[in-house]
KETORDREN-713582 format. One record per residue: residue in one letter; x, y, z of N, C-alpha, C in turn. Coordinates in steps of 0.2 Angstrom, whole numbers, plus 2048, in hexadecimal, padded with zeros to 3 digits. Each point is the difference from the previous one (the first is absolute). Example, Ala and Ser with C-alpha at 12.3 -4.5 7.8 and 13.67 -1.06 7.14 Angstrom:
% KETORDREN-713582
a8427E48277FC806800804806800
s7FE8057FC8048068017FC805803
END
This chain:
% KETORDREN-713582
x2FEB3CC247FC8018067FC7FC803
x8017FD8067FE7FB8037F9801803
x7FB7FE7FC7F88018017FD7FA803
x7FB8008067FD7FC8037F78017FF
x7FD7FB7FD7F98028017FD7FC805
x7FC8048047FB7FD8057FA7FF7FE
x7FD7F97FD7FA8007FF7FC7FD806
x7FC8068027FC7FE8077F98007FE
x7FD7FD8057F97FF8027FD805805
x7FE8067FC7FD8048057FA801801
x7FC8018047F88018027FF807801
x7F98027FC7FE8088007FF801808
x8048068018008038068027FC806
x8037FC7FF8047FD806806803800
x8028068038068038008057FC805
x7FD7FD8058067FE8048037FA7FC
x7FA7FB7FE8037FA7FC8068027FA
x7FC8057FD8048027F9806802802
x8018058058068028038057FA802
x7FD7FC8028047FA8048047FC7FA
x7FB7FF7FB8037FC7FA8058057FC
x7FF8058008058057FC807800804
x7FF8018068077FF8048047FA800
x7FB7FC8018037F88008047FF7F8
x7FC8027FC8037FE7F8807806801
x8008068018068048008067FD804
x7FE7FE8048067FE8048027F97FE
x7FD7FC7FC8027FA7FE8058037F9
x7FD8037FD8048047F9807803803
x7FF8048058068038028067FC802
x7FC7FA8048057F98028037FE7F8
x7FD8007FD8027FD7F88058057FD
x8008058028068067FB7FB8027FC
x7FB8028007FA8067FC805806800
x7FF8037FB8018067FF7F9805800
x7FC7FD7FE7F88027FE7FB7FC802
x7FB8018037FB7FB8017F98027FE
x7FD7FC7FB7FA8047FD7FA7FC802
x7F98048027FB7FC8027FA8027FB
x7FA7FB8027FB8017F97FD808802
x7FA8017FC7FE8077FF7FB800807
x8008058027FC8028078017FA804
x8067FE8028017FB8057FF803808
x8008058017FE8038057F87FF803
x7FD8037FB7F88008027FD7F97FE
x8037FB7FB7FD7FB7FD7FC8037FB
x7FE7FB7F97FD8037FB7FA7FA7FE
x7FC8027FF7FD8077FE7FC803805
x8018068037FD8028077F98047FE
x7FF8027FA7FA8027FE7FD806804
x7FA8008027FE806803804802807
x8037FB803803802805805806800
x8018017F98058067FE7FC807801
x7F87FE8037FE806800800802807
x8047FC8057FF800807806804802
x8008068048068028028057FE805
x7FC7FB8038047FC8068037F97FC
x7FF7FF7FB8037FC7FB8078027FD
x7FF8067FD8058037FE805802805
x7FE8038058058018068047F9804
x7FC7FB8008047FA8028057FE7FB
x7FE8027FA8057FD7FA807803801
x7FF8088028068047FE8037FF808
x7FD7FE8068047FE8058037FA7FF
x7FD7FB7FD8057F97FF8058027FC
x7FE8047FB8078027FC805803804
x7FF8048058048038038057FC806
x7FB7FB8038037FA8028047FD7FD
x7FF7FD7FA8057FD7FC8078037FF
x7FF8067FE8068047FE805800805
x7FE8008068058008068047FA800
x7FE7FB7FD8047F98008037FF7FA
x8008057FB8048007FA807803801
x8057FC8038078018018037FD7FC
x7FE7FA7FC8057FC7FB7FD8027F8
x8007FC7FD7FD8017F97FC8057FF
x7FF8027FA7FB8057FE7F87FB801
x7FC8048017F97FE7FF7FB8027FB
x7FD7FC7FB7FB8047FC7FA7FD802
x7FB8058037FA7FE8037F98037FF
x7FB7FD7FE7FA8047FE7FB801804
x7FE8068017FB8028057FC8067FC
x7FC8038057FB8057FD803807801
x8018047FC8028078027FB8057FF
x7FF8038057FA8068008048057FE
x7FD8047FB8038077FD7FB806802
x8028067FE7FC8078027FF8037F9
x8027FD7FB7FE8047FA7F78007FE
x8008077FF7F87FF7FD7FD7FE7FB
x7FA7FE8007FD7FE7FB8007F87FE
x8037FE8058017F87FF7FD7FC805
x8017FA8017FE7FB805804800808
x8058047FF8048008058057FA803
x8007FA7FC8047FB8018057FE7FA
x8057FD8008047FC7FC8007FA802
x8017FB7FB8027FA8018067FF7FF
x8058018058088028008047F9802
x8078027FE8067FA803805806802
x8017FF8078068048038067FB7FE
x8068048008077FC7FF802802807
x8017FC8068038018078077FD7FF
x8058058038067FE802803805806
x8047FB8038038048067FB803805
x7FA7FE8007FB8048057FF8067FD
x7FE8017FA7FE8057FC7FC7FD7FB
x7FC8057FD7FC7FF7F98058047FA
x8037FC7FB8048037FC7FD8017F9
x7FA7FE8007FC8037FA7F97FC801
x7FB8027FC7F97FE7FF7FF7FF7F9
x7FD7FA7FF7FC8007F87F9800801
x7FC8047FD7F98008007FD7FD7F9
x7FC7FB8027FD7FC7FA7FE8057FB
x8038007FA7FD8027F97FA7FF7FE
x7FF7FA7FE7FB7FD7FC7FB7FC805
x7F98028007FD7FE8057FA7FB7FD
x7FF7FA8027FC7FB7FC7FA801802
x7FA8007FC7FA8018027FC7FC7FB
x8017F98007FC7FB7FC7FF7FA806
x7FD7FB7FD7FE7FA803800801808
x8047FD804800800808803807802
x8048027FC8058088027FB806800
x8018038057FC807800804806803
x8057FF7FE8068058027FE8077FF
x7FC8037FB7FF8057FE7FB803804
x7FD7FD8047FA802805804802806
x8057FE8038058038058068057FF
x8047FF7FA8068018018018057F9
x8058058018028047FB8057FD7FB
x8008017FA8077FD7FE806805802
x8057FD7FF8068028028038047FB
x8058048028048047FB8057FC7FC
x8038027FA8057FD7FE8057FD804
x8037FB8008047FC8068068027FF
x8048018068078017FF8047FA804
x8067FF7FD8047FB802802801807
x8017FB8058038018068077FE7FF
x8048048048087FE8008017FE808
x8057FA7FF8027FD8068067FF7FF
x8047FF8058077FF8008027FA7FB
x7FD7FB8008027FA7FE7FC8007F8
x7FC8057FD7FD8007FA7FA805800
x7FE8007F97FA8058007FA7FB7FD
x7FA8038057F97FB7FF7FC8037FB
x7FE7FD7FC7F88027FB7FB7FD804
x7FB8038047FD7FD8047F98017FC
x7FC7FB7FF7F87FF7FD7FC7FC805
x7FA8037FF7FB7FB8047FB7FC7FB
x7FE7FA7FF7FE7FB7FD7FE8037F9
x7FA8057FF7FC8027FA8068047FB
x8048048048058037FD8057FD7FB
x8007F98018047FC7F97FB7FF7FC
x7F98008017FD7FE7FA7FE8047FB
x8038077FF7FE8047FC8078017FB
x8047F97FF8068037FC7FD7FE7F7
x7FF8077FE7FC7FF7F98037FD7FB
x8067FE8008057FD7FC7FE7F8800
x7FE7FE8058007F88037FA7FF802
x7FB8058017F97FD8037FB8067FE
x7FA7FD7FF7FC8047FC7F9800805
x8007FD8067F97FE8047FE808802
x8048038027FF8078048038057FE
x7FD8037F98038057FB7FE807804
x8038028067FE806802806803804
x8008068018058038048087FE7FE
x8048048068077FE7FD8047FA801
x8047FE7FF8057FA801804801804
x8007FF8088048028048077FD800
x8017FA7FC8067FD8018058047FA
x7FE8047FB8058037FB802806804
x7FE8038058028068038067FD806
x7FF7FB8028047FC8058077FF7FD
x7FE7FC7FA8077FD7FD8048077FE
x7FC8057FD8058077FD803802807
x7FD8008058048038068067FB805
x8017FB7FB8057FC8017FF7FA806
x7FA7FE7FF7FE7FA8058047FA800
x8047FC8048057FB8007F97FA7FF
x7FB8008037FB7FB7FF7F8802802
x7FD7FC7FD7F98038017FC7FB804
x7FD8028077FC7FC8047F9801801
x7FD7FC8007F88017FF7FD7FC807
x7FD8048037FC7FE8067F97FF7FD
x7FD7F98017FB7FE7FD7FA7FE804
x7FB8008007FB7FA8037FB7FF7F8
x8027FB7FD7FD7FD7FB7FD7FB801
x7F97FF8007FC7FA8018037FA7FB
x7FF7FB8018007F97FD7FA8017FB
x8017FD7FB7FB7FD7FB8047FB7FB
x7FE7FC7FD8037FB7FC8048037FC
x8067FE7FF8058027FA802808802
x800801805802808803808800800
x8037FB8028077FF8028038017FA
x7FC7FC7FA8058017FA8008087FD
x7F98038017FF8067FD806806804
x8017FE8068048058058077FF7FE
x8037FA7FF8057FF7FD8038037F9
x7FB7FF7FC8018037F97FF806801
x7FD803803800809801806802802
x8037FD8068078018038047FF7FD
x8017FB7FB8057FE7FC8018057FA
x7FA8037FE8008047F9802807803
x7FF8028068028068048077FF800
x8037FB8038068008018058007FC
x7FE7FC7F98047FF7FB7FF8097FC
x7FA8018008008077FC805805803
x8008028068048048048067FE801
x8027F98008077FD803801803808
x7FA7FD8038018008077FD7FB804
x8047FE8067FC7FB8047F9802803
x7FD7FB8007F98018037FD7FC806
x7FF8038067FE7FC8057F8801802
x7FD7F98017F98028007FE7FC808
x7FD8058057FE7FD8067F9801800
x7FD7F98017F87FF7FF7FE7FE808
x7F98028007FE7FD8087FC7FA7FF
x8017FC8067FD7FB7FF7FA7FF805
x7FB7FD7FF7FB7FD8067FB8017FC
x7F88008047FB7FF7FF7FC807805
x7FE8057FB7FB8058047FA8017FD
x7FB7FE8047F87FE7FD8027FC7FB
x7FD8007F97FF7FC7FC8068007FC
x8058048008068017FC8067FD803
x8047FC7FA8057FC8038058037FD
x8068028038068037FE8067F9800
x8007FF7FB8067F87FF807802802
x8038068008078018028047FF7F9
x8057FD8008037FC7F98048077FF
x8028058058068047FF8067FD7FA
x8038077FD8057FC7FE8068067FC
x8057FE7FD8058047FE8037FE7F9
x7FF8067FC8047FD7F98058057FF
x8047FE7FC8088037FE7FD8057FB
x8058047FD7FF8057FC8007FC7F9
x8017FB7FF7FF7FD7F97FA7FB802
x7FC8018037FA7FC8028007F8802
x8057FE8038007FB8037FF800806
x7FB7FA8027FF7FF8088057FE806
x8018068038047FE8067FD7FC806
x7FB8018027FB7FD8057F97FF800
x7FC7FC8007FA7FF8037FE800805
x7FC8028047FF7FF8077FA7FD801
x7FD7FB8067FD7FC8017F88037FE
x7FD7FA7FE7F98017FE7FB800806
x7FC8048017FA7FF8068037FE806
x806803802803802806805804801
x8018038078058048008077FE7FE
x8058037FF8068007FE804805801
x8087FF8018048058028057FE7FB
x8038047FB8077FE7FB803806800
x8067FF7FD8048057FE8047FE7FA
x8018067FC8037FE7F9805806800
x8067FF7FB8058057FF7FE8047F9
x8008067FF7FE8017F98047FF7FA
x8077FF8048067FF7FA8017F77FF
x7FB7FC8048017F98007FC7FE7F9
x8047FA7FD7FE7FD7FA7FD7FA802
x7FA7FE7FC7FC7FB8048047FA7FB
x8007FB8048037F97FD7F97FD7FD
x8037FA7F97FB7FE7FD7FB7FB805
x8037FE8067FD7FB8047FA805803
x8018058037FC8068037FB8027FA
x8028017FB7FA8027FB7FB7FB7FE
x8047F97FF7FB7FB8007FB7FE806
x8028008057FC7FF8067FB805801
x8028077FE7F98048017FC8017FA
x8037FC7F97FB7FF7FC7FA7FC801
x8037FB8037FC7F88037FB803804
x8018068047FB8028057FA8047FC
x8038047FC7FC8037FC7FB7FD7FB
x8027FA7FE7FA7FB7FD7FD7FC804
x8008018077FC7FC8027F8800800
x7FC7FA8007FA7FF7FD7FC805804
x7FA8047FC7FC8038037FC7FF805
x7FC7FA7FE7FC7FD8058047FF807
x8057FE8018037FE806802808803
x8018057FB8028078047F8803802
x7FA7FE7FC7FB8028027FF7FE808
x8017F98017FE7FD806805803806
x8068027FE8038048047FE806802
x7FD8047FB7FD8068007FB800806
x7FB7FB7FE7FB8008048007FE807
x8057FC8018017FD807804807804
x8048047FD8028058037FB806801
x7FC8007FC7FA8058017FB7FD807
x7FF7FB8007FE7FD805802801807
x8077FD7FF804800806801808804
x8018037FB8018088027F9803803
x7FB7FF7FD7F98018018007FF808
x8007FA8027FF7FD805805803806
x8078007FF804802804800808803
x7FE8047F98028068027F9803804
x7FA7FC8007FB8018017FF7FE807
x8047FA8028017FD8067FA7FA801
x7FD7FE7FA7FB7FB8008047F8801
x7FD7FD8048047F98017FD7FA7FC
x7FA8007FE7FF7FA7FB7FA8017FC
x7FF7FB7FB7FB8027FB7FB7FA7FE
x7FB8027FF7FB7FB7FF7FE7FF7F9
x7FE7FC7FB7FE7FF7FA7FA7FC7FF
x7FB8027FD7FB7FC7FF8027FA7F8
x8007FA8038037FB7FC7FA7FC7FC
x7FF8017FA7FB7FC7FC8027FB7FC
x8067FE8008027FB7FC8008027F8
x7FF8057FF8038037FA806804800
x8038017F88078037FF800806804
x7FD806800801805804801801807
x7FD7FB8038018018078067FA802
x8017FB7FC8077FC800805805800
x8008037FC8068047FE802805806
x7FA8048028018058048027FC807
x7FE7FB8018027FC8078077FF7FF
x8027FD7FA8077FE800805806801
x7FD8057FD8058067FF800802807
x7FA8028068008008068067FC804
x7FE7FA7FF8037FC803809800801
x8018027F88078017FE803806804
x7FC8058008028068027FF801807
x7FC7FD8048008028088027FA804
x8007F97FC7FF7FA8047FB7FD802
x8007F97FF7F97FD8007FD802808
x8047FF8057FE8018057FC807802
x8018067FB7FC8058017FB8027FC
x7FB7FA7FB7FD7FE7FC7FB7FC802
x7FB8017FF7F97FB8027FC8017F8
x7FC7FA7FF7FC8007FB7F87FF802
x7FC8027FF7F97FF8017FC7FE7F9
x7FE7FA8007FD7FD7FA7F7801803
x7FC8017FA7F98038027FC7FC7FB
x8007FA8007FC7FD7FB7F8801801
x7FE7FE7F97F88028007FD7F87FD
x7FB8007FE7FD7FA7FC8028007FA
x8028057FE8028007F88097FE800
x8048028068057FD7FF8027F87FE
x8048007FC8027F87FF8057FD804
x7FF7F98008047FC8058078017FE
x8028017F98068017FE804808803
x7FC8067FF803804803800802807
x7FC7FB8048008008078077FC802
x8017FA7FD8057FD8008068037FF
x8018047FA8058047FE803805806
x7F98048018038058068037FC806
x7FE7FB8028037FD8068087FE7FF
x7FF7FB7F98077FF8008068057FE
x7FE8067FE8058067FF801802807
x7FC8018038018018088047FC804
x8007F97FE8047FD8048097FF7FB
x7FE8027FB8078007FD804806802
x7FD805802803806803801800806
x7FC7FC8048018008077FD806804
x7FA8037FC7FD8048047F97FE803
x7FE8048057FA7FD8047FA8027FC
x7FC7FB8007FA7FF7FA7FA7FE803
x7FB8058007FA7FF8037FB7FE7FA
x7FA7FE8027FB7FF7FC7FA803802
x7FB8047FE7FA8028027FB8007FB
x7FC7FC7FF7FB8007FA7FB805801
x7FD8037FA7FC8058027F98007FD
x7FD7F97FF7FB7FE7FE7FA802805
x8017FF8067FB8038057FF807801
x8068037FF7FF8098007FC8027FA
x8027FD7FA7FE8027FA7F87FF800
x7FD7F98047F98008017FD805803
x8038018077FE8068047FF8077FC
x8058027FC8008057FD7FA8007F9
x8007FB7FD7FA7FF7FC7FA801803
x7FE7FC8067FA8018037FF807803
x8058028027FF8088037FE8047FA
x8038007FB7FE8057F97FA7FD7FD
x7FD7FB8027FA7FE7FC7FA805800
x7FF8038077FA8057FF8018057FC
x8068038008028077FC8007FF7FA
x8027FB7FD8017FD7F97F97FC7FE
x7FB8008047FB7FB7FD8027F97FE
x8067FF8018037FA7FD8067FF803
x8027F98008077FF7FF8058037FD
x8068038038048037FA8037FA7FC
x8018037F98017FB7FB8088047FC
x8027FC7FB8048027FC806803803
x8018067FD8078038027FF802809
x7FA8028027FF8028068027FA805
x7FD7FB7FE8027FA8058087FE7FE
x8028017FB8087FE800804806803
x7FE8058008048068047FE7FF807
x7FB7FE8037FE7FE8068067FB802
x8017FC7FD8057FA803808803801
x8008057FA807803800800806807
x7FC8028018008058058007FD808
x7FC7FA8008007FC8068087FD801
x8047FE7FB8067FF801805807801
x7FF8047FD8038088027FF801807
x7FB7FD8037FD8038078047FD804
x8007F87FF8047FB804806802801
x8038027FA808802800802805806
x7FC8077FE8018048057FE800807
x7FB7FA8007FF7FE8088067FD803
x8027FC7FC8087FC802806805801
x7FF8067FC8058058007FF803806
x7FB8038007FF8048078007FC806
x7FF7FA8018027FC8078067FF800
x8057FF7FB8077FD8008048057FF
x7FE8067FC8068047FE8047FF7FA
x7FD7FC7FD8047FE7F97FC8047FA
x8048027FD7FF8037FA7FC7FC7FB
x7FC8027FD7FC7FC7FA8058017F9
x8027FC7FE8028027F87FB7FD7FC
x7FF8057FB7FB8007FB8047FB7FB
x7FB7FD7FD8037FB7FA7FE7FF7FA
x7FE8077FE7FD8027F78058027FD
x7FF7FE7FA8068017FA7FD8077FD
x8058037FC8008047FB7FA8007FB
x7FF7FA7FE7FB7FF7FB7FA800802
x7FF7FD8077F88018037FF807801
x8058038037FE8078018008067FC
x8037FE7F97FE8047FB7F98007FD
x7FD7FA8007F88007FE7FB7FF805
x8028018057FC8008067FD7F9802
x8057FB7FF7FE7F88018027FF808
x7FC8048058028008067FB802804
x7FF8018057FA802805802804806
x7FE8058008008058058007FE806
x8028028058007FD8078007F8801
x8027FD7FA8007F88018087FE7FE
x8007FD7FA8087FF7FF8048057FF
x7FE8077FF804806801803801807
x7FE7FE805802801806808800802
x802803803808800801804807801
x8067FF8038048058018048017FA
x8037FB7FD8057FF7FA7FE7FB7FB
x8018037FB7FD7FC7F98077FC7FE
x8027FB8028077FD7FE8008007F8
x7FA7FC7FE8027FF7F87FC8047FC
x7FE8068037FC8057FB8028027FB
x8068007FE8038037FB8047FA7FB
x7FD7FA8018017FB7FC7FA7FD7FB
x8007FF7FB7FB7FE7FC7FF7F9801
x7FA7FC7FE8007FA8028047FA7FC
x8028037FB8057FB7FD806802804
x8018058018098018047FE7FB807
x7FA8018038007FC8068027F97FF
x7FD7FD7FB8017FA7FE8087FE7FF
x8048057FD8067FF7FF804800806
x7FE8048068038028058007F9805
x7FA7FE7FE7FE7FA8038057FA7FF
x8017FF7FA8057FC7FC806800804
x8038077FF8068018048017FE807
x7FB8018048007FE8078007F9800
x7FE7FC7FB8007F88018077FE7FD
x8038057FE8077FE7FA8047FA805
x8028018078037FC8027FC7FB804
x7FB7FE7FF7FB7FB8037F9803801
x7FB7FA8007F98037FF7FE803808
x7FF8067FF7FC8038067FA8007FF
x7FD8047FB7F98017FE7FE7FA7FD
x7FA7FC8017FE7FB7FD8018017F8
x8027FA7FE7FF8007F77F98017FF
x7FA7FE8047F98017FD7FF806802
x8028048047FE8087FF8028047FB
x8077FE7FC8028027FB7FB7FE7F9
x7FF7FA8007FC7FD7FA7F9802800
x7FD8018057F88028018008077FC
x7F98007FD7FD8057FC7FF805807
x8028078007FD8058047F9800802
x7FE8008057FA8018027FF803808
x7FB8058017FF8048057FB7FA805
x7FD7FA7FD7FE7FC8037F9802806
x7FC8057FC7FB8058057FA7FD7FD
x8017FA7FA7F87FE7FD8027F97FE
x7FB7FD7FE8037F97FD8028007F9
x8077FB8018038007F88028077FE
x8018058048028077FE8077FF7FE
x8038037FB8058047FD8028057FF
x8058038008028097FE7FE8007FA
x8027FC7FA7FF8017FB7F78017FE
x7FD7FC8047F88027FF7FE809801
x8058038037FF8088008058047FC
x8067FC8008068057FD8037FE7FA
x8028017FC8047FE7F98067FA804
x8027FC7FC8057FB802806805803
x8047FF8038058048048058017FB
x8017FB7FB8058017FB7FE8077FB
x7F98028017FE8047FB800807804
x7FC7FE8067FF807805807803802
x8057FC8028068038038048047FB
x8017FE7FB8028077FB7FE8057FE
x7F97FE8017FD8077FE800805806
x8007FD808801804803807803802
x8047FC7FE8078038018018057FA
x7FD7FF7FA8018067FA7FE805803
x7F98018037FD806802803802806
x8017FC8058028038078088027FF
x8047FB7FF8078018008038047F9
x7FE7FE7FA8038027FB7FC8077FE
x7FB8028027FC8067FF7FD7FF7F9
x7FF7FB7FD7FD8017F97F9800800
x7FD8047FA7F88008007FD7FC7FE
x7FB7FF7FF7FB7FA7FE8027FE7F9
x8018047FB8017FE7F98067FC800
x8068028028067FE8008007F8804
x7FC8008058007F98037FD7FC7FB
x7FA8027FE7FD7FC7F98047FE7FC
x8048057FD8067FF7FB8057FA802
x8017FE8068037FB8027FD7F97FE
x7FA8007FE7FD7FB7FE7FA7FC806
x7FF8058047F97FE8057FA8037FC
x7FB7FB8017F98027FE7FE808802
x7FE8047FD7FF8068017FB802805
x7FA7FB8007FB7FF8048017FE808
x8067FB8008037FF806804804803
x8048047FC8038068027FC804804
x7FB8037FC7FB8058037FD7FD806
x8007FB8007FB7FD807804801805
x8077FD800805801805802806802
x8008057FC8028078017FA804804
x7F97FE7FE7FA8028038017FD808
x8027FB8008017FC808805804803
x8068027FD8068038047FD807803
x7FC8037FA7FE8068027FA800806
x7FC7FC8007FA8008038017FE809
x8087FD8008007FD806806805805
x8028057FD8038058047FF801807
x7F88018027FF8008078017FB804
x8017F97FE8027FB803808800802
x8048027FB807800800803805806
x7FA8068008028058058007FD808
x7FD7FB7FF7FE7FE8078057F8802
x8037FF7FA8047FA802807801803
x8027FB8048078028038068007FB
x8048058038078007FB8037FA7FE
x8018007F98047FA7FD808801802
x8037FC7FF8077FF7FF8018027F9
x8048068008018017F88067FC7FD
x7FF7FD7FB8057FD7FC8018007F9
x7F98047FE8018027F88018087FF
x8018017F98008088007FA804801
x7FA7FC8007FA8058027FC7FB806
x8008018047FB7FC8047FA803802
x7FB7FD8027FA804804802802807
x7FE8078018008038068038067FF
x8068028048018088008048017FA
x8027FD7FC8048017FA7FA8017FA
x7F97FE8027FC8017F87FA804804
x7FF8067FD7FB8038037FA8037FB
x7FB7FC8007FA8027FC7FA802804
x7FC8047FD7FA8018057FB7FA7FF
x7FC8008067FA7FB8007FB8037FC
x7FE8068007FA8037FE8028027F8
x8007FD7FB7FF8037FA7FD7FB7FB
x8008027FA7FE7FE7FA8037FF7FA
x8068008018047FF7F98007F97FF
x7FE7FD7F98017FA7FE8057FE7FC
x8047FC8008077FF7FC7FC7FD7F9
x8028047FB7FC7FF7F98057F97FD
x7FB7FB7FE8057FA7FD7FA7FE7FA
x8058017FA7FC7FE7FA8037FA7FD
END
């Protein structure tokens, strides 16, 4: 069977644009001799549509688009993801479905059996689980169609989701010639290897070829990396699609991969994690802007590592001509950081403006004096500076239409080392899912082919520069201590004692976990981060603001 995979970049609710992408890819595959063309999960609607699924007009537009596409399916068959309403009582009335279209008719429909309701996924909120799947027979072969999570419950090879049936078993028993999977699987580190391992085990167990069509593109803070693939019945890789970009490729399920093909795909799989993180973040930025129709970005540039990395990623994603930097030094800003900010902007070719804030700070201080019976001091004075900068950035955004990109990292956001309505302003948190130590690694990767971020920025001890001789470590544990604790708690889900058992001081662990719990109210007001780790702050992590649970650490 000649199967083509159309790895396309869809936008939620853009039925006209999605239809155009689907039909363009279909025609190219037809011209290439395809028997079947497979698209990613919910390609008609875009993914994830969230509560748009509660709008009857959204469902109707999805059905109208499917009907319009169907009229053009006059060559190869098409396997297309969409939303299927149903009238069965007692449920939610919708299936996450895949229609097999051929000769202007629907030859079969698969309703997704396993519905993920964890992390960023909330499909149980909107969809009913489908019945046991049936193979779909076509003139050139028999398809076993699955959708994303349907393949993640093969209990003999995977134990993460020990619930419900295993859809693949039934499809194989019914005589499927190939298992195809329509997916919208977000990027996280090392996810490609996990997918390939799972697919290979399934193929080898059932002695059946496996073809995987994954979504590509950024939607909100979720990045889909693409990297669709096909494996042989004996678990050898036939083809690996492009990472972080649209792709269209064909495979023959009877083809035997050559050694050179296998070697080339294996080299791609082993690509460095930091370079892939950069690609994911750039795709997330690019699609956030393009899909919302935003033309330009502005970054508050301090001379520190976080804003430096954010500016570099923005310039790489959007082009230097669409990005500008605003430096807002105070009397506490060192000459070195001011110089680094200017040098970085020059290296990148972005517009650079400097607006000192001392006069504004003095005016705020004088204005607050009568209410406070004194000049604001300590954290109040520090936060005033951050909020002045946030106000200036938003004023520039209002005047130019440029979106403010937030520059905070995951470590700061975890423990609340950030200022509401100050350095937390912005429409998108570019590095909000990177620990501080990871920010430095990404910075070094950005500099790998030549110094863009000044060396002094990487070598200098981190500081908010809101008070004389201030350093981050005056308020926080050193980042080599803080970051592993945050990662263990947030990403690995360990409790306090288990974290302390890794060799960390119990008092430090307790203090960090208390800070994480106490700052949920800040994170609820933070811009969405671009998710690149297994557990990011935002939609995939839901904890109450008002609660009194204290993680015990002994």
